[in-house]
C-alpha positions as CSV (number, residue, x, y, z in Angstrom):
1,M,34.5,93.4,191.2
2,R,33.1,96.8,191.8
3,F,29.8,98.4,192.8
4,V,27.4,98.8,189.9
5,P,28.0,102.4,188.5
6,A,25.1,104.8,188.0
7,T,25.9,105.0,184.3
8,A,25.7,101.3,183.6
9,V,22.6,100.2,181.7
10,I,21.7,96.8,183.3
11,T,19.8,94.4,181.2
12,K,17.9,91.2,182.1
13,G,20.2,88.3,182.9
14,V,23.3,90.2,183.9
15,S,25.1,88.5,186.7
16,L,25.6,90.5,189.8
17,Q,26.3,89.8,193.5
18,A,24.5,91.1,196.6
19,C,25.6,90.9,200.2
20,Y,23.4,89.1,202.8
21,D,24.6,87.8,206.2
22,N,28.1,89.1,205.5
23,K,28.5,87.0,202.4
24,W,28.2,87.8,198.7
25,H,25.5,85.8,196.9
26,P,24.9,85.6,193.1
27,V,21.8,87.4,191.7
28,K,20.5,87.9,188.2
29,A,19.2,91.2,187.0
30,L,15.6,91.3,186.0
31,S,15.1,95.0,185.1
32,E,15.9,98.6,186.0
33,N,13.5,100.9,187.8
34,D,12.9,104.6,187.2
35,D,14.6,105.4,190.6
36,A,17.8,103.6,189.4
37,T,17.3,100.5,191.6
38,I,17.7,97.1,190.0
39,N,15.2,94.3,190.3
40,V,17.1,91.1,191.0
41,D,16.4,87.4,191.4
42,W,18.5,85.8,194.2
43,V,20.0,82.6,192.7
44,T,20.8,81.2,196.2
45,F,17.3,81.9,197.5
46,P,14.9,80.7,194.7
47,G,11.7,82.8,194.3
48,Y,13.1,85.8,196.2
49,Y,13.0,88.9,194.1
50,Y,14.0,92.3,195.4
51,A,14.7,95.9,194.2
52,M,18.2,96.9,195.2
53,N,20.3,100.0,195.2
54,R,23.3,100.0,192.9
55,G,25.5,100.5,196.0
56,E,24.3,97.2,197.3
57,L,25.3,95.2,194.2
58,I,28.7,94.4,192.7
59,I,29.5,93.4,189.1
60,S,32.7,91.9,187.6
61,E,34.8,94.1,185.4
62,T,34.3,91.6,182.6
63,D,30.5,91.8,182.8
64,L,30.6,95.6,183.1
65,A,32.7,95.8,179.9
66,R,30.1,93.8,178.0
67,L,27.3,96.2,178.7
């Protein structure tokens, strides 16, 4: 796992993880914003959508290679 690089083009449905309460939680990418943040849907917290900085999100090497 690594932080989402600035050069990665993140598409809808990409699996990521975000930290909350000192734990990593699964999130799904919804879209990218012009400011390079990524809109995510928190899988663990249904209905919670948030724009997050790439430095707050991690992605698996396997998923990163598929982009």
